[in-house]
N, C-alpha and C positions, 0 to 999 in steps of 0.2 A: 909878156905876161901870160900866164895860163888862165884858162876860163874856170870859174868857180860855179858849178851848177846850182849851189844854194842861192847865189845872187844873180841868177840869169837875167832878171828883169832890170838890174842895175846896169849902168854903162859908164864908161870913163872915156872921154874923147881925147885922143892923142893928137898932137899938132900935125903929125904927118899924114895920118889916114882919115881923120875926121869921122871915124866910125867907132862903134862900140868895142871897147876892150874892157873886160871885166877884171878889175884888180882882185886878187885873192885876199880879201879883208882879214880873214881868219889866219892867214899864214904870211903876213907881211914880214919880210926880213929887212933889217936895216934901221936907220935912225928915224922912223916915222913916229911922230907924236900923235896922241889921241886927237889933238886939234886938227892936224893935217888929214888924218883919216876921216874925221867928221866933215871936213871941207870937201874931200873927194866924194864922199857919199852924197853930200848936198849937190855938188856939181853933177853927179851922175843922174839926178832926178830932173835936171833941167832939160827942157825941150831944145832941140837943135834946129837950125834952119832947114835941115833935111826933113825933120818931123813936120815942121810947118808947111813945107812944100807938099808933102804927102797928104796932109789934112786938106789943103786947098785943092789938090787933084781929086780927092774923094768928094769934095764939095762940088766940083765941076761935073763929076759923073752924076751927081744927084740932080743937076740942072738939065740934063739931056731930056728932050721932049717926051719920049716914051717912059723914061724913068719918072718924070713928073706925073704923068698919068697914073703910073703904077703906085706911086706914093700917095696920090690923091685917093685912089681906090682903097688902099690899105688904111688910110686915115678914117675912112667911113665904114670899113668892115668891122662889125661888132659881133663876133661869135658869142653865142650864148651856151654852146656845148661843143663837145668834141665832134658831134655830127655835123655842125656848121663848118668846122675846119675841114673835115673829111670830104664833105660835099664840094667844097671849093677846090681842094687838092685833087679830087677825082673828076673835075669837070674839064677833062682834056679837050684841047682845041679851042677853049674860050679865052678871051682877053683877060678875064678875071683870074683864071688859073695861072696864066702867064705872069700877071702882075704879082701874084703871091710868090711865085718862084723868083721873079726878078728882085723884089724887095727883100725877101728872106735871104736870097743868095748874096745880095749886096751887103747886108748887115753881117752875115756870116764871114764874108771876106774881110770887112772892116774890123770886126772883132778879132779875127785870126791874126791880122797884122799887129794888133796890140798884144795878144796872147803869146805870139812868137818873138816879140821884142823888136819888131820893125818900126813901130811908132811909139813915141813916148806915151805911156799910159795916162798920165794926168791930162796932157793936152788932148788926147783922144776923148777921154771922159768929159772934158769941158765941152766937146763938140758933138757928142753922140746922143743928145737928148732924144732924137727921133728913134734911135735903136731901143731905148727904154720904152718909148711909147708903143712901138710895134710889139716888142717882147712882152709887155704887160698884157696885151690882148691874147697872146698865144700861150703864155706860160702855164695857165691852168690846164691846158690840153696837151702840152708837149710830150709828157711821158706816154700817155695813151696813144698819141699820134705816132710816136716812135715804134711802139709795140705793134699796133694794128696795121700800120702802113708799111712795116718792115724797113723803116729808115732810122736805125739806131743813132745816127749822127745828126739828125735834124735839129737845128738850133743849138748844137753842141758848143760852138765857139762863142755865141752870144751868151749862152747860159754860163759858161766858164768865166767870162768877163764880168757878167752881172753878179755872180756869186763869189767873186774874188775878194770882196770886202763887205763888212757890215754896212758901211755907208751906201754902197751900191744896192744892197738888199733893201735898205730903207727907201732908197730912191725908187726902186721898183714898186714897193708897197704904196708909196705916195702916188705914183703914177696910176696904179690900179684903183686907188681910192678916187682920184680925180676922174678917171674914166667911168667909174660907177656913178659918180655924181652927174657927169655929163649925160649918161644914159638915162638917169632918172629925170633930168630936165627935159630931154628929148621926149620921153614918154609923157610927161606932164603937158608939154607943148602940143603933142599929137592929140592927147585926150581933150585938151582945150579947144582945138580946131574941130575935132569930131563932134563936139556937143553944141 
């Protein structure tokens, strides 16, 4: 079968190769009923054992000790402005700057695997909650970061995945609202301790 660029994210598993082959839905020749085409489209959105294996490998990478430290740092990093992000990104030689690069690089790689069709999109999104958490912190400053730091592709893969559907955009907004509420509670707790 030839590949149809319009349906690049869809896949159809053949019994012989167990990898993605994209049926040309708009040019099917032969006795294909609408029902069989719908069944193929449904099957194409199903995660494969290979997808599950890749998700588990990505999970294992997140458990590596230094990556755990990096993730822990990024969970507590709460930038209030572009300057906070730039200060961290420019603090060369520090563990914190390394943590930023490690975590952002990890999620860029993980998002790229989805954007390029190597991992089932729905399965990945079911398991990429932390990507939304990290991107929610960085998103307000990404465009300025790209321009001022001369890194036009910073967070590009994550952004592409997050902006690929209205549902994902709403998920990002919900994450940002949750983070704002968490920051408010931290500030109240700090004010309560100080008085």
